[in-house]
C-alpha positions as CSV (number, residue, x, y, z in Angstrom):
1,M,-48.7,-0.9,-4.2
2,P,-45.0,-2.0,-4.0
3,P,-44.1,-5.6,-3.2
4,P,-43.4,-6.3,0.5
5,A,-39.8,-5.5,1.4
6,T,-37.4,-8.5,1.5
7,P,-34.4,-8.7,3.8
8,S,-31.4,-6.9,2.3
9,A,-28.6,-8.9,1.1
10,E,-26.4,-5.9,2.2
11,A,-26.7,-6.5,6.0
12,P,-24.9,-9.9,5.8
13,M,-22.3,-8.4,3.4
14,T,-21.7,-5.6,5.9
15,S,-21.3,-8.1,8.8
16,S,-19.1,-10.3,6.6
17,A,-17.0,-7.3,5.5
18,A,-16.6,-6.2,9.2
19,T,-15.5,-9.7,10.1
20,W,-13.0,-9.9,7.3
21,R,-11.6,-6.3,8.4
22,T,-11.3,-7.5,11.9
23,L,-9.7,-10.7,10.7
24,G,-7.2,-8.6,8.8
25,R,-6.4,-6.4,11.9
26,H,-6.1,-9.6,13.9
27,Q,-3.5,-11.0,11.5
28,V,-1.5,-7.7,11.5
29,G,-1.6,-7.7,15.3
30,A,-0.8,-11.4,15.3
31,T,2.3,-10.7,13.1
32,A,3.5,-8.1,15.4
33,A,3.1,-10.3,18.4
34,T,4.8,-13.2,16.4
35,V,7.9,-10.9,15.9
36,V,8.1,-10.7,19.7
37,D,7.2,-14.4,20.1
38,F,9.6,-15.8,17.5
39,G,12.4,-13.3,18.3
40,T,12.2,-14.4,21.9
41,M,12.1,-18.1,21.1
42,I,15.0,-17.9,18.6
43,L,17.1,-15.9,21.0
44,L,16.5,-18.3,23.9
45,V,17.3,-21.3,21.8
46,E,20.4,-19.9,20.0
47,L,21.9,-17.7,22.7
48,L,20.9,-19.5,25.8
49,G,20.5,-23.1,24.8
50,L,17.0,-23.5,26.0
51,R,14.9,-26.4,24.4
52,P,12.7,-25.2,21.7
53,D,9.4,-26.3,23.6
54,V,10.5,-24.2,26.6
55,A,11.5,-21.2,24.5
56,T,8.2,-21.5,22.7
57,A,6.2,-21.1,25.9
58,I,8.2,-18.1,27.0
59,G,8.0,-16.5,23.6
60,A,4.3,-17.1,23.3
61,A,3.7,-15.4,26.8
62,L,5.6,-12.3,25.7
63,G,3.8,-12.3,22.3
64,G,0.5,-12.6,24.2
65,I,1.1,-9.5,26.2
66,T,1.8,-7.6,22.9
67,N,-1.3,-9.0,21.3
68,F,-3.6,-8.3,24.3
69,T,-2.6,-4.6,24.1
70,L,-3.3,-4.5,20.3
71,G,-6.4,-6.5,20.7
72,R,-7.9,-4.1,23.3
73,T,-6.8,-0.8,21.6
74,W,-7.0,-1.6,17.9
75,I,-8.0,-5.1,16.7
76,F,-11.3,-5.5,18.5
77,R,-11.6,-2.0,19.8
78,G,-12.5,-3.6,23.2
79,Q,-11.9,-0.6,25.4
80,S,-15.5,-0.3,26.4
81,G,-15.1,-3.6,28.5
82,H,-13.4,-3.5,31.9
83,W,-9.7,-4.3,31.2
84,G,-9.2,-6.5,34.2
85,A,-12.0,-8.8,33.1
86,Q,-10.6,-8.9,29.6
87,A,-7.1,-9.5,30.9
88,V,-8.3,-12.5,32.9
89,R,-10.2,-13.9,30.0
90,Y,-7.3,-13.1,27.6
91,A,-4.9,-14.9,30.0
92,S,-7.1,-18.1,29.9
93,V,-7.3,-18.0,26.2
94,S,-3.6,-17.1,25.9
95,A,-2.5,-20.1,28.3
96,A,-4.5,-22.5,26.3
97,G,-3.0,-21.1,23.1
98,A,0.6,-21.2,24.5
99,A,-0.1,-24.9,25.6
100,L,-1.5,-25.7,22.1
101,N,1.7,-24.0,20.5
102,A,4.1,-25.9,22.9
103,F,2.3,-29.2,22.3
104,G,2.2,-28.6,18.5
105,E,6.0,-27.7,18.5
106,H,6.6,-31.0,20.3
107,L,4.5,-33.1,17.8
108,V,5.8,-31.3,14.7
109,H,9.4,-30.7,15.7
110,D,10.1,-33.6,18.1
111,R,8.0,-36.3,16.5
112,V,7.8,-35.4,12.8
113,H,11.4,-33.8,12.8
114,I,10.5,-30.7,11.0
115,Q,13.0,-27.8,11.7
116,Y,11.8,-26.0,14.9
117,V,11.2,-22.6,13.3
118,V,9.4,-24.1,10.4
119,A,7.3,-26.3,12.8
120,R,6.5,-23.3,15.0
121,A,5.3,-21.3,12.1
122,M,3.1,-23.9,11.0
123,V,1.6,-24.5,14.4
124,A,1.3,-20.8,15.0
125,I,-0.7,-20.2,12.0
126,A,-3.1,-23.0,12.9
127,V,-3.5,-21.8,16.5
128,S,-4.0,-18.2,15.5
129,L,-6.8,-18.9,12.9
130,L,-8.6,-21.9,14.7
131,W,-8.2,-20.8,18.3
132,N,-7.0,-17.3,19.0
133,F,-9.2,-15.3,16.6
134,P,-12.5,-16.9,17.4
135,M,-11.9,-16.9,21.2
136,Q,-10.7,-13.3,21.3
137,R,-13.6,-12.1,19.1
138,E,-16.4,-14.1,20.9
139,F,-15.1,-14.3,24.4
140,V,-12.3,-11.9,25.4
141,F,-13.2,-8.6,23.7
142,Q,-17.0,-9.2,22.9
143,E,-18.1,-6.1,24.9
144,G,-16.2,-3.8,22.5
145,R,-18.1,-5.2,19.5
146,R,-20.9,-3.3,18.0
147,T,-24.0,-5.7,17.7
């Protein structure tokens, strides 16, 4: 008689691998949204003379629209959920992320005196990994995930 079956170590690896793949797609999508975000911010500061914290909020909003579209269609494959409910959840998460980005820009640029684009990059990476990815995966697009 064979020994009793033990839980396979493969299941967690599969789940872990899927999480890493999703994180990879999230980072590609975040990069695309960041091009929109940073491009807007830099144009608003350099061409229109807006303050970096105000330009950051506007750029983050436009980047958010880009990221929602990518998140729903490709990153989290969340098309099975109702887009309106996802948009409301995304707007809440995105608004908090925009506030975190603007506040971080204020702290790092205005208080620590790091150049505004470098400060924005530092803050954006932290907000993306510590706020946006977990909230989008677990809250915004969770209906589209296979469980």
